[in-house]
N, C-alpha and C positions, 0 to 999 in steps of 0.2 A: 497820346501815348497809345504808344502800341502795346495793347495788354488784351491777354482773353477775359472777359469778365466772369466766366462761369467758374470760379474758383472753390466756391462755397458749397461743393457738391461731396466735397470728402472723396475725391478720385485720387489725387496725390496720396493720401494714406491708404486708399486702395491698393493702389499699383505697388506701394512700398510693401504692405503685408504680403500682397500677391506673390512676390517675385523674390521676397525676402532681403530687401535693402533698408538702408539707413537713409536719414536726409541727404547726408552726404553723397551714399551711392546714386540715389535718384537724381540728385543734382548733376553729378558728371553725364548721365544718361541724356538729362535735358539739357545741359550746358549753362546750368545755374549753380551758384555758391551754395554751400547747406543753408546758411541764413535765409538767403531768397527762398528756398522752398521752405523752410520753416514760415517765414510770413506769408507765402500765398496759402499754406496748410492754415494757416490762423484767420486768413482773410484780410490780414493788412494791407497787401498787396496784390495785384493781380497776376496772372501768369504772362510774364513778357511774350511778344508775338513769334519770338525766335523759339521759345521752345514748346510752341502749338504742334508742331510736326511731331517733334519726338514724343510727346504726351500721348499725340493720338494714335503714333503707331503701338507704343506701349499700350494703349487701351485696347486696341484691337487685337493685341495679344493675348491679353486678359480674358477677353470675351471669345477666342477664339483656340486658348489651350487647354487641354483636359485637364479637370480637377486633379486626377492621379494618374500622372503619365507612366507608361511602363518603367521600370527600373533599368539601369545600364548593366550590361550583361557582365558576368562575374569575370573577375581577372583570374582566370583557374591557376596560372605560373606562380602568381603571390600568393594565392592559398597554399599551394602545394609546398612552397618554400616555406608559411611560415608553420604548416603542419611538421615538414622536416626539421625545421630550428626548434620548436618545441619538443620533439622527440628526442634529439640531440642534447638538448638542454637538460630534460628529463632524465635523459642517461648519465650525464654528468652528475646530477643531483643523487640520482642513486648511488654511484659512486661515493660521491662525496658523504652520504649520509652512511655509507657501510664504514669510512674512517672515521666518523664522529661516534658511532656505535664503538668502535675498537678503543677509541682514546678515551670515551668516557669511561670503558670496564676498568682500562688501568687506573684511571684515576680515581673510581670509587674503591678500588682495591687498596690503593695506597691510604685512603680515607680510613677505609674499614680497619686497616692494620694498625694505625694510631693507638688506639689502646694497648695493643700487646707490644709496640716498640715501647710505650712511655714505662709499661712494667717492668720490661727488660732493661732498658736503658737507664730508667730513671727510678729505681725504686724507692720509697719513703719519700716522695716530693722531691727527689734532687733534682739538678738542672739537667735538662734534657741536652744532648750534644746538638749543636749548631744546624748541623744539617738535617735535623729532622723537621725544623720549621720549613727550611725550603722544601722538602720533600713533601711536605702536606701544602704549602702555598702553590707549588706547581700543580698540585691535584685538584684544589680549589678553582684555580685561576682555568683549568683546562676543563672542568663541568660548567663554567660559565659558559665557554666556546663552543663545547661539545655534548653537553649534558641533555636533561629531560627534555629542557624548554628549547635549546637549539637543534634538538633533533625533531621537535614537535612543530616548529618553524620551517625546517628544511622539507618536511613532510607536506605541509601545506603547500608550499612552493611545488612541490614535486607533483599532487594531487592536482593543483590550478594549469600545470602544462600539458600532464595526463589529458584532464578533460578537453583543454583547449586543442590539441591534438585530436582527440577521439573527435569531436564536433566538428574541427575542418575536414577529417576523412569523410565524415557524413555529408557535409556540404559539397563536397568533391563526387561523392557517387550519387547523388542526387542530382548533381549536374551532368553527368555521365562521365565524369574524367576522374577515375581512379588510378 
């Protein structure tokens, strides 16, 4: 049988860990199935001879590759696009927030006017005109869409986008590409 018998050294798991591969990924490199890699790692089977050369080359690469290779260059265009996108979206959200403030104000005015409307339109507990409930219901629904909570959530998104755009600008400045 054509096998390499030095398989209990833990080399295959070391290769997988070093290069961030699954058993299936290492198997593709070695020309083996995931199941075969598993069996070799557990010592159930030896490494087939046909996989010895790819395993040796991977082992050589493991021993000659720097522990912490330099990072790839920044994609400055992608960072610039992201910064611009964040700024545009932040501008959109700021505009949206101004609309929320306006709609919430009229909704609060409506709800604040209800006691006056009740007193004037239904003295002594008389029945209110039908339109008053719609008047109040629209206001309550609008406050759900644009009231204090909706405004706070929008401000959070706005702050996050603004911070992301600022961070992207700092990264670009540090890279000398403003």
